[in-house]
Backbone as CSV, one residue per row, in Angstrom:
resi,resn,N_x,N_y,N_z,CA_x,CA_y,CA_z,C_x,C_y,C_z
1,MET,-2.949,30.164,-1.233,-2.762,28.743,-0.748,-1.896,28.022,-1.753
2,GLN,-0.820,27.376,-1.182,0.103,26.475,-2.009,-0.509,25.130,-2.157
3,TRP,-0.517,24.692,-3.461,-0.976,23.272,-3.718,0.283,22.361,-3.395
4,LYS,-0.139,21.144,-2.739,0.899,20.113,-2.446,0.277,18.748,-2.668
5,PRO,0.995,17.864,-3.280,0.374,16.467,-3.321,0.705,15.725,-2.075
6,HIS,-0.258,14.745,-1.778,0.034,13.929,-0.619,0.924,12.809,-0.881
7,ALA,2.111,12.670,-0.046,3.073,11.725,-0.223,2.555,10.340,0.544
8,THR,2.351,9.316,-0.194,1.951,8.150,0.427,2.966,6.859,0.161
9,VAL,2.826,5.855,0.900,3.586,4.664,0.705,2.464,3.335,0.791
10,ALA,3.008,2.373,-0.052,2.163,1.192,-0.054,3.221,0.015,-0.129
11,ALA,2.666,-1.256,0.538,3.424,-2.299,0.599,2.819,-3.329,-0.371
12,ILE,3.591,-3.837,-1.226,3.141,-4.861,-2.128,3.711,-6.262,-1.634
13,VAL,2.977,-7.098,-1.236,3.439,-8.357,-0.601,2.680,-9.527,-1.317
14,GLU,3.401,-10.382,-1.832,2.810,-11.575,-2.477,3.448,-12.843,-1.865
15,ASP,2.606,-13.802,-1.466,3.027,-15.031,-0.950,2.201,-16.238,-1.637
16,ASN,2.932,-17.070,-2.165,2.176,-18.281,-2.849,1.024,-17.888,-3.657
17,GLY,1.202,-16.776,-4.565,0.187,-16.359,-5.477,-0.846,-15.440,-4.888
18,LYS,-0.693,-15.195,-3.632,-1.764,-14.329,-2.926,-1.203,-12.950,-2.524
19,PHE,-1.861,-11.951,-2.556,-1.428,-10.563,-2.223,-2.150,-10.127,-0.974
20,LEU,-1.292,-9.556,-0.149,-1.870,-8.948,1.186,-2.469,-7.650,0.927
21,LEU,-3.875,-7.687,1.376,-4.614,-6.471,1.367,-5.331,-6.093,2.723
22,VAL,-5.703,-4.972,2.921,-6.567,-4.710,4.065,-7.895,-4.199,3.650
23,GLU,-8.988,-4.496,4.225,-10.279,-4.132,4.090,-10.439,-2.956,5.019
24,GLU,-10.789,-1.827,4.559,-10.925,-0.706,5.333,-12.232,0.146,5.152
25,GLU,-12.710,0.941,6.088,-13.843,1.703,5.957,-13.411,2.903,5.249
26,THR,-14.229,3.395,4.256,-13.937,4.618,3.549,-15.273,5.345,3.411
27,GLU,-15.121,6.525,2.880,-16.398,7.353,2.740,-17.409,6.796,1.534
28,ARG,-16.770,5.934,0.823,-17.731,5.231,-0.190,-17.929,3.724,0.079
29,GLY,-17.921,3.375,1.539,-18.130,2.124,1.955,-16.785,1.254,2.152
30,ASN,-16.906,0.060,2.604,-15.725,-0.717,2.707,-15.031,-1.050,1.413
31,ARG,-13.707,-0.785,1.350,-12.900,-1.039,0.119,-11.636,-1.857,0.566
32,PHE,-10.884,-2.426,-0.498,-9.687,-3.116,-0.226,-8.586,-2.185,-0.778
33,ASN,-7.413,-2.315,-0.166,-6.336,-1.549,-0.528,-5.012,-2.275,-0.010
34,GLN,-3.864,-2.072,-0.567,-2.681,-2.580,0.035,-2.381,-1.804,1.254
35,PRO,-1.523,-2.355,2.242,-1.289,-1.555,3.395,-0.542,-0.373,3.002
36,ALA,-1.149,0.792,3.392,-0.574,2.078,2.900,-1.094,3.145,3.690
37,GLY,-0.433,4.260,3.458,-0.701,5.525,4.320,0.307,6.646,4.032
38,HIS,0.112,7.603,4.737,0.987,9.033,4.577,2.200,8.821,5.149
39,LEU,3.134,9.485,4.476,4.431,9.839,4.957,4.325,10.907,6.096
40,GLU,5.018,10.577,7.118,4.875,11.470,8.460,6.181,12.265,8.499
41,ASP,6.171,13.488,9.065,7.304,14.285,9.253,8.445,13.603,9.876
42,ASN,9.708,13.678,9.389,10.861,13.237,9.939,11.003,11.713,9.954
43,GLU,10.306,11.213,8.900,10.587,9.721,8.577,10.862,9.423,7.157
44,SER,11.617,8.403,6.823,11.973,8.032,5.536,10.887,7.339,4.950
45,LEU,10.783,7.248,3.600,9.699,6.390,2.992,9.794,4.956,3.380
46,ILE,10.923,4.460,3.538,11.188,3.035,4.072,10.621,2.922,5.458
47,GLU,10.920,3.797,6.272,10.318,3.840,7.621,8.853,3.911,7.628
48,ALA,8.279,4.771,6.790,6.782,5.040,6.558,6.145,3.664,6.134
49,VAL,6.734,2.909,5.169,5.996,1.653,4.756,6.088,0.573,5.770
50,ILE,7.212,0.563,6.419,7.222,-0.394,7.434,6.327,-0.177,8.527
51,ARG,6.055,1.161,8.985,5.272,1.477,10.086,3.822,1.290,9.659
52,GLU,3.531,1.767,8.392,2.094,1.682,8.053,1.655,0.086,7.795
53,THR,2.659,-0.711,7.355,2.226,-2.084,7.178,1.908,-2.716,8.744
54,LEU,2.851,-2.348,9.626,2.764,-2.848,11.013,1.304,-2.346,11.632
55,GLU,1.029,-1.079,11.465,-0.186,-0.496,11.967,-1.587,-1.151,11.361
56,GLU,-1.503,-1.392,10.028,-2.652,-1.878,9.292,-2.763,-3.378,9.348
57,THR,-1.669,-4.083,9.476,-1.717,-5.641,9.377,-1.162,-6.408,10.597
58,ALA,-0.407,-5.714,11.476,0.176,-6.333,12.596,1.342,-7.266,12.106
59,TYR,1.813,-7.089,10.842,3.014,-7.843,10.291,4.179,-6.867,10.294
60,ILE,5.357,-7.283,10.283,6.655,-6.580,10.074,6.835,-6.665,8.624
61,PHE,6.999,-5.641,8.026,7.335,-5.430,6.537,8.827,-5.323,6.324
62,ASN,9.288,-6.190,5.302,10.727,-6.162,4.904,10.845,-5.614,3.563
63,PRO,11.050,-4.331,3.320,11.065,-3.853,1.874,12.387,-4.444,1.126
64,GLU,12.106,-4.846,-0.085,13.234,-5.584,-0.931,13.430,-4.759,-2.155
65,ALA,12.391,-4.009,-2.613,12.518,-3.113,-3.924,11.614,-2.127,-4.019
66,LEU,11.886,-1.203,-4.927,10.697,-0.207,-5.172,9.904,-0.617,-6.267
67,LEU,8.639,-0.718,-6.213,7.856,-1.260,-7.464,7.714,-0.003,-8.375
68,GLY,7.451,1.250,-7.951,7.224,2.291,-8.577,6.661,3.590,-7.862
69,ILE,6.490,4.550,-8.594,6.005,5.819,-8.064,4.785,6.166,-8.801
70,TYR,3.586,6.370,-8.229,2.291,6.613,-8.912,1.744,7.927,-8.574
71,HIS,1.327,8.687,-9.638,0.828,9.999,-9.528,-0.631,9.815,-9.957
72,TRP,-1.575,10.061,-8.888,-2.889,9.817,-9.146,-3.780,10.861,-8.455
73,LYS,-4.760,11.284,-9.078,-5.756,12.333,-8.626,-6.959,11.648,-8.325
74,HIS,-7.491,11.687,-7.031,-8.583,11.063,-6.537,-9.813,11.719,-7.375
75,GLU,-10.705,10.982,-7.975,-11.838,11.527,-8.756,-12.923,12.014,-7.881
76,HIS,-12.996,11.618,-6.509,-14.131,12.090,-5.649,-13.794,13.291,-4.905
77,ASN,-12.528,13.513,-4.624,-12.173,14.567,-3.720,-11.087,15.453,-4.359
78,ASP,-10.674,15.222,-5.404,-9.665,16.153,-6.136,-8.260,16.120,-5.473
79,THR,-8.013,15.304,-4.632,-6.755,15.213,-3.855,-5.814,14.391,-4.651
80,THR,-4.502,15.128,-4.850,-3.642,14.420,-5.748,-2.588,13.617,-4.712
81,TYR,-2.225,12.330,-5.160,-1.347,11.612,-4.355,-0.213,11.223,-5.125
82,LEU,1.143,11.070,-4.489,2.344,10.497,-5.006,2.517,9.212,-4.172
83,ARG,2.314,8.051,-4.740,2.382,6.785,-4.046,3.702,6.126,-4.258
84,PHE,4.470,5.832,-3.206,5.722,5.098,-3.462,5.356,3.636,-2.937
85,ALA,5.369,2.650,-4.003,5.033,1.314,-3.560,6.179,0.573,-3.616
86,TYR,6.366,-0.232,-2.503,7.497,-1.105,-2.245,7.160,-2.672,-2.219
87,ILE,7.938,-3.383,-2.820,7.852,-4.724,-2.848,8.593,-5.306,-1.616
88,GLY,7.922,-6.266,-0.977,8.709,-6.924,0.191,7.860,-8.146,0.599
89,SER,8.430,-8.581,1.723,7.687,-9.756,2.473,7.326,-9.346,3.861
90,VAL,6.456,-10.159,4.519,6.085,-9.861,5.863,6.549,-11.095,6.701
91,SER,6.575,-10.724,8.074,6.954,-11.827,9.038,6.444,-11.225,10.467
92,ASN,6.738,-12.204,11.423,6.395,-11.875,12.840,5.058,-11.137,12.973
93,HIS,3.910,-12.009,12.624,2.645,-11.535,12.877,2.416,-11.302,14.256
94,GLN,1.978,-10.112,14.578,1.677,-9.785,16.140,0.221,-9.446,16.261
95,PRO,-0.713,-10.350,16.308,-2.092,-9.929,16.324,-2.526,-9.160,17.644
96,GLU,-1.768,-9.256,18.677,-1.987,-8.545,19.947,-1.859,-7.164,19.730
97,LEU,-1.337,-6.546,18.649,-1.116,-5.170,18.491,-2.500,-4.627,18.068
98,GLY,-3.255,-5.409,17.370,-4.555,-4.805,16.931,-4.405,-4.013,15.601
99,LEU,-5.210,-3.481,14.981,-5.212,-2.866,13.565,-5.602,-1.419,13.759
100,ASP,-5.028,-0.587,12.910,-5.441,0.899,12.911,-7.036,1.009,12.773
101,GLU,-7.412,2.198,13.342,-8.861,2.581,13.375,-9.213,2.671,11.860
102,GLY,-10.307,1.983,11.589,-10.883,1.872,10.347,-10.434,0.727,9.392
103,ILE,-9.566,-0.027,9.944,-9.144,-1.191,9.260,-9.946,-2.274,9.775
104,ILE,-10.557,-2.990,8.954,-11.562,-4.027,9.294,-10.830,-5.345,9.583
105,ARG,-9.948,-5.691,8.641,-9.247,-7.138,8.533,-8.134,-7.114,7.405
106,THR,-7.241,-7.985,7.532,-6.301,-8.228,6.603,-6.879,-9.410,5.725
107,VAL,-6.622,-9.398,4.540,-7.083,-10.493,3.579,-5.872,-10.808,2.635
108,TRP,-5.864,-12.070,2.053,-4.958,-12.428,0.996,-5.938,-12.844,-0.141
109,MET,-5.498,-12.213,-1.249,-6.238,-12.347,-2.526,-5.276,-12.753,-3.670
110,THR,-5.795,-13.696,-4.575,-4.999,-13.791,-5.771,-5.246,-12.529,-6.688
111,ALA,-4.452,-12.390,-7.747,-4.549,-11.311,-8.708,-6.037,-11.491,-9.328
112,ASP,-6.363,-12.757,-9.720,-7.738,-12.886,-10.337,-8.892,-12.394,-9.508
113,GLU,-8.723,-12.782,-8.067,-9.700,-12.265,-7.167,-9.710,-10.696,-7.180
114,ILE,-8.629,-10.047,-7.105,-8.402,-8.725,-7.025,-9.128,-8.000,-8.303
115,ARG,-8.784,-8.552,-9.550,-9.339,-8.044,-10.625,-10.854,-8.170,-10.772
116,SER,-11.406,-9.395,-10.171,-12.819,-9.508,-10.326,-13.643,-8.743,-9.261
117,ASN,-12.820,-8.186,-8.305,-13.465,-7.237,-7.387,-12.937,-5.741,-7.521
118,ALA,-12.619,-5.472,-8.746,-12.008,-4.164,-9.098,-12.871,-2.992,-8.527
119,LYS,-14.222,-3.178,-8.483,-14.995,-1.965,-7.968,-14.898,-1.855,-6.467
120,LEU,-14.371,-2.861,-5.775,-14.187,-2.834,-4.367,-12.785,-2.425,-3.778
121,MET,-11.935,-1.970,-4.957,-10.605,-1.502,-4.555,-10.665,-0.070,-4.211
122,ARG,-9.863,0.384,-3.251,-9.910,1.750,-2.849,-9.489,2.766,-3.949
123,SER,-8.610,2.305,-4.784,-8.472,3.144,-6.037,-7.787,2.337,-7.165
124,ALA,-7.666,2.776,-8.338,-7.144,2.121,-9.530,-5.527,1.792,-9.185
125,GLN,-5.069,2.508,-8.224,-3.501,2.005,-7.959,-3.477,0.691,-7.469
126,VAL,-4.426,0.173,-6.835,-4.343,-1.276,-6.295,-4.049,-2.281,-7.430
127,ILE,-4.827,-2.105,-8.387,-4.749,-3.098,-9.449,-3.454,-2.827,-10.290
128,THR,-3.235,-1.555,-10.433,-2.077,-1.017,-11.251,-0.733,-1.613,-10.699
129,CYS,-0.613,-1.449,-9.343,0.397,-2.109,-8.497,0.596,-3.527,-8.802
130,ILE,-0.485,-4.315,-8.716,-0.430,-5.730,-8.933,0.019,-5.951,-10.323
131,GLU,-0.643,-5.453,-11.205,-0.098,-5.772,-12.756,1.365,-5.280,-12.842
132,ASP,1.867,-4.194,-12.371,3.235,-3.902,-12.552,4.075,-4.922,-11.834
133,TYR,3.669,-5.332,-10.683,4.424,-6.339,-9.959,4.432,-7.652,-10.854
134,LEU,3.328,-8.182,-11.329,3.287,-9.320,-12.080,4.096,-9.166,-13.297
135,SER,4.290,-8.122,-13.945,5.144,-7.851,-15.148,6.566,-7.910,-14.830
136,GLY,6.991,-8.039,-13.528,8.380,-8.025,-13.113,8.941,-6.690,-12.999
137,GLN,8.146,-5.604,-12.798,8.848,-4.272,-12.640,9.328,-4.085,-11.302
138,LYS,10.504,-3.740,-11.192,11.087,-3.383,-9.853,12.340,-2.706,-9.956
139,PHE,12.675,-1.917,-9.061,13.734,-0.997,-8.936,14.540,-1.184,-7.601
140,PRO,15.876,-0.993,-7.519,16.602,-1.209,-6.329,16.174,0.016,-5.258
141,LEU,16.113,-0.380,-4.102,15.775,0.575,-2.994,16.569,1.748,-3.076
142,SER,17.768,1.762,-3.691,18.662,2.828,-3.683,18.345,3.939,-4.608
143,VAL,17.209,3.648,-5.437,16.658,4.685,-6.346,16.140,5.928,-5.580
144,VAL,15.718,5.549,-4.359,15.255,6.857,-3.524,16.242,7.173,-2.410
145,THR,16.725,8.300,-2.397,17.778,8.777,-1.520,17.096,9.463,-0.350
146,HIS,17.381,9.168,0.860,16.751,9.838,2.013,18.051,10.611,2.562
147,LEU,17.971,11.896,2.614,19.066,12.731,3.062,18.842,13.288,4.518
């Protein structure tokens, strides 16, 4: 059996000091996460983060920069993830679309609220991405090439 990491994307959206998160059902109870999900066959990372954000929040995501690439091994199931986190904005909320199965609701939290609820975050990646964003880390979208 060949080992492969899971390629995922995440949207980092800040508006007036609050960050867009989703509350979702997990095997460890309800947790908060950035809008995120797996890269699907025949789609670019940009297409994936736009799709996942729409499916999980009913907002259109406009990627503006790459925040970073995060390599993380889940401590509960030993799955390794490569997360491509994108900074951007959202618009055109379409509540009639509904949210993906397992997504309870969207929420906006300040960085302090996220930090104070650290145990309710889906993974350490959530807070790491927020801290990297707040430190000003960002890379041009052209860093990742889709061939």
